[in-house]
TORKOLLO-361154 format. One record per residue (C-alpha): residue in one letter; x, y, z; chain. Coordinates in steps of 0.1 Angstrom, whole numbers. Layout:
> a | X | Y | Z | A
...
This chain:
> m | 1080 | 910 | 342 | A
> i | 1051 | 924 | 353 | A
> a | 1026 | 948 | 340 | A
> v | 1022 | 985 | 367 | A
> y | 982 | 985 | 355 | A
> g | 980 | 955 | 376 | A
> l | 1003 | 955 | 411 | A
> k | 977 | 975 | 423 | A
> f | 951 | 940 | 420 | A
> i | 976 | 913 | 425 | A
> i | 985 | 934 | 461 | A
> i | 949 | 936 | 473 | A
> a | 950 | 894 | 465 | A
> l | 982 | 886 | 480 | A
> v | 970 | 903 | 511 | A
> l | 941 | 888 | 519 | A
> t | 960 | 853 | 508 | A
> i | 982 | 860 | 541 | A
> a | 958 | 876 | 560 | A
> f | 928 | 843 | 552 | A
> s | 960 | 818 | 558 | A
> l | 971 | 838 | 597 | A
> w | 935 | 836 | 599 | A
> s | 922 | 798 | 593 | A
> a | 957 | 786 | 611 | A
> s | 944 | 802 | 642 | A
> k | 915 | 794 | 640 | A
> d | 920 | 761 | 629 | A
> s | 892 | 764 | 602 | A
> l | 887 | 743 | 572 | A
> f | 867 | 772 | 553 | A
> l | 888 | 801 | 561 | A
> f | 921 | 774 | 549 | A
> i | 900 | 772 | 510 | A
> t | 894 | 807 | 514 | A
> a | 932 | 810 | 514 | A
> v | 937 | 788 | 490 | A
> v | 912 | 807 | 465 | A
> f | 928 | 838 | 468 | A
> a | 965 | 824 | 460 | A
> f | 949 | 808 | 427 | A
> i | 932 | 839 | 423 | A
> t | 968 | 859 | 430 | A
> l | 986 | 838 | 408 | A
> f | 962 | 843 | 384 | A
> l | 966 | 876 | 387 | A
> v | 1003 | 873 | 377 | A
> y | 999 | 855 | 351 | A
> f | 976 | 879 | 334 | A
> y | 998 | 905 | 338 | A
> r | 1029 | 894 | 329 | A
> n | 1048 | 919 | 306 | A
> p | 1074 | 898 | 286 | A
> i | 1096 | 915 | 272 | A
> r | 1097 | 916 | 235 | A
> a | 1127 | 920 | 203 | A
> v | 1112 | 952 | 185 | A
> p | 1121 | 951 | 142 | A
> e | 1146 | 976 | 136 | A
> g | 1135 | 1001 | 108 | A
> n | 1110 | 1029 | 101 | A
> d | 1089 | 1011 | 74 | A
> k | 1076 | 977 | 97 | A
> i | 1038 | 982 | 112 | A
> l | 1042 | 959 | 146 | A
> s | 1010 | 946 | 161 | A
> i | 1000 | 961 | 190 | A
> a | 982 | 933 | 210 | A
> d | 991 | 901 | 214 | A
> g | 965 | 876 | 198 | A
> r | 951 | 859 | 170 | A
> i | 943 | 878 | 139 | A
> l | 905 | 876 | 131 | A
> s | 899 | 891 | 96 | A
> v | 915 | 915 | 74 | A
> d | 893 | 939 | 60 | A
> d | 889 | 964 | 29 | A
> v | 881 | 999 | 43 | A
> s | 875 | 1030 | 40 | A
> n | 885 | 1059 | 60 | A
> d | 890 | 1099 | 56 | A
> f | 914 | 1100 | 84 | A
> i | 943 | 1070 | 68 | A
> g | 937 | 1089 | 33 | A
> g | 907 | 1068 | 13 | A
> r | 910 | 1031 | 12 | A
> g | 925 | 1007 | 34 | A
> k | 923 | 976 | 51 | A
> k | 913 | 970 | 84 | A
> v | 931 | 943 | 111 | A
> s | 915 | 926 | 141 | A
> i | 931 | 911 | 168 | A
> f | 914 | 887 | 192 | A
> l | 930 | 884 | 232 | A
> s | 917 | 854 | 249 | A
> v | 922 | 862 | 291 | A
> f | 954 | 837 | 286 | A
> d | 971 | 864 | 261 | A
> p | 994 | 890 | 277 | A
> h | 977 | 923 | 274 | A
> i | 998 | 949 | 271 | A
> n | 991 | 976 | 246 | A
> r | 1022 | 986 | 224 | A
> i | 1028 | 1014 | 196 | A
> p | 1026 | 1002 | 161 | A
> i | 1053 | 1023 | 144 | A
> d | 1071 | 1057 | 152 | A
> g | 1052 | 1088 | 148 | A
> r | 1029 | 1112 | 161 | A
> i | 992 | 1109 | 183 | A
> e | 971 | 1133 | 156 | A
> y | 939 | 1123 | 181 | A
> v | 927 | 1105 | 212 | A
> k | 889 | 1093 | 212 | A
> y | 868 | 1071 | 241 | A
> s | 840 | 1058 | 234 | A
> p | 814 | 1044 | 261 | A
> g | 797 | 1017 | 241 | A
> k | 787 | 979 | 250 | A
> f | 803 | 946 | 262 | A
> l | 793 | 924 | 234 | A
> r | 817 | 891 | 234 | A
> a | 852 | 907 | 217 | A
> f | 854 | 882 | 184 | A
> v | 820 | 892 | 171 | A
> d | 819 | 920 | 144 | A
> d | 797 | 940 | 163 | A
> a | 818 | 950 | 187 | A
> s | 841 | 969 | 167 | A
> d | 817 | 996 | 159 | A
> n | 794 | 993 | 195 | A
> n | 818 | 981 | 223 | A
> e | 836 | 1003 | 249 | A
> q | 864 | 1018 | 231 | A
> t | 895 | 1038 | 225 | A
> e | 904 | 1049 | 193 | A
> i | 936 | 1065 | 186 | A
> g | 944 | 1085 | 150 | A
> l | 985 | 1085 | 148 | A
> d | 1011 | 1102 | 118 | A
> f | 1038 | 1082 | 110 | A
> g | 1054 | 1107 | 84 | A
> s | 1045 | 1090 | 51 | A
> g | 1005 | 1082 | 59 | A
> r | 982 | 1081 | 88 | A
> m | 967 | 1051 | 105 | A
> i | 943 | 1044 | 134 | A
> f | 944 | 1016 | 158 | A
> k | 918 | 1009 | 183 | A
> q | 916 | 992 | 218 | A
> i | 877 | 977 | 225 | A
> v | 867 | 960 | 253 | A
> g | 847 | 925 | 252 | A
> i | 823 | 910 | 275 | A
> l | 850 | 899 | 307 | A
> a | 868 | 936 | 299 | A
> r | 853 | 967 | 321 | A
> r | 883 | 984 | 317 | A
> i | 911 | 1003 | 288 | A
> v | 945 | 1020 | 300 | A
> y | 960 | 1044 | 282 | A
> n | 988 | 1069 | 281 | A
> l | 983 | 1085 | 247 | A
> n | 970 | 1127 | 246 | A
> e | 977 | 1148 | 215 | A
> g | 1006 | 1159 | 196 | A
> q | 1028 | 1134 | 215 | A
> n | 1057 | 1115 | 201 | A
> v | 1057 | 1076 | 201 | A
> k | 1079 | 1050 | 193 | A
> g | 1073 | 1012 | 181 | A
> g | 1074 | 990 | 200 | A
> d | 1073 | 1009 | 233 | A
> i | 1042 | 1000 | 261 | A
> f | 1004 | 1025 | 259 | A
> g | 987 | 1011 | 280 | A
> m | 962 | 972 | 280 | A
> i | 926 | 964 | 281 | A
> h | 922 | 940 | 311 | A
> f | 912 | 908 | 306 | A
> g | 895 | 892 | 272 | A
> s | 892 | 923 | 243 | A
> r | 896 | 929 | 211 | A
> a | 924 | 949 | 191 | A
> e | 922 | 968 | 159 | A
> l | 944 | 983 | 134 | A
> f | 933 | 1009 | 103 | A
> l | 960 | 1010 | 74 | A
> p | 964 | 1035 | 42 | A
> h | 966 | 1014 | 13 | A
> n | 1006 | 1023 | 11 | A
> v | 1009 | 999 | 36 | A
> e | 1014 | 959 | 25 | A
> v | 996 | 937 | 50 | A
> v | 1016 | 909 | 57 | A
> i | 1000 | 883 | 81 | A
> k | 966 | 861 | 75 | A
> p | 932 | 853 | 94 | A
> g | 942 | 829 | 123 | A
> q | 978 | 841 | 126 | A
> r | 990 | 848 | 163 | A
> v | 1003 | 880 | 166 | A
> k | 1030 | 896 | 192 | A
> a | 1022 | 932 | 206 | A
> g | 1057 | 949 | 193 | A
> e | 1072 | 924 | 180 | A
> t | 1051 | 906 | 148 | A
> v | 1051 | 925 | 117 | A
> i | 1018 | 932 | 108 | A
> g | 1023 | 955 | 70 | A
> e | 1057 | 970 | 53 | A
> i | 1055 | 1002 | 37 | A
> m | 1056 | 1004 | 1 | A
> k | 1084 | 1027 | -16 | A
């Protein structure tokens, strides 16, 4: 499946590929032929990048799911008033080769959505967490509250999200994406036990990041 967020770019690249292919055939031009080949590769890359893999969402509402595909950068202690004090911050790095679709981590209600303009530092450096352009979402999941973020990287220049304050959401559902290499973070309250480790690969809407303790 292809993410709807990328259809415009794929169509533009495909149209340019066809146009230069026809032009090169009519002019018998090596330059136009090479240009058509370049656009063909760009089209294939965009189809690959904007892929939307089908995911098997775990059953039950006692699990916090990853919001992004990628590699766990770190699991850090944090303190945040919205999540009720102490908790954990899980940081995920998305390379340009990872699917960039973002998914809801657990059933709940959106408490706030905050967009912050910023820099375009490399997504895997710690400073990107606070200084890069990002979207921050607060979620109430019944037995606690959490925050998750979409953060741009040095290549990513656009964040897409389809969430509003007061909206009820379901774990595993698609809510947006970040274009090209980027970073995602989850701030989890103290009653969530983190079950992943730095270096681990995760999949959006499928990999369990934490389990709610009874």
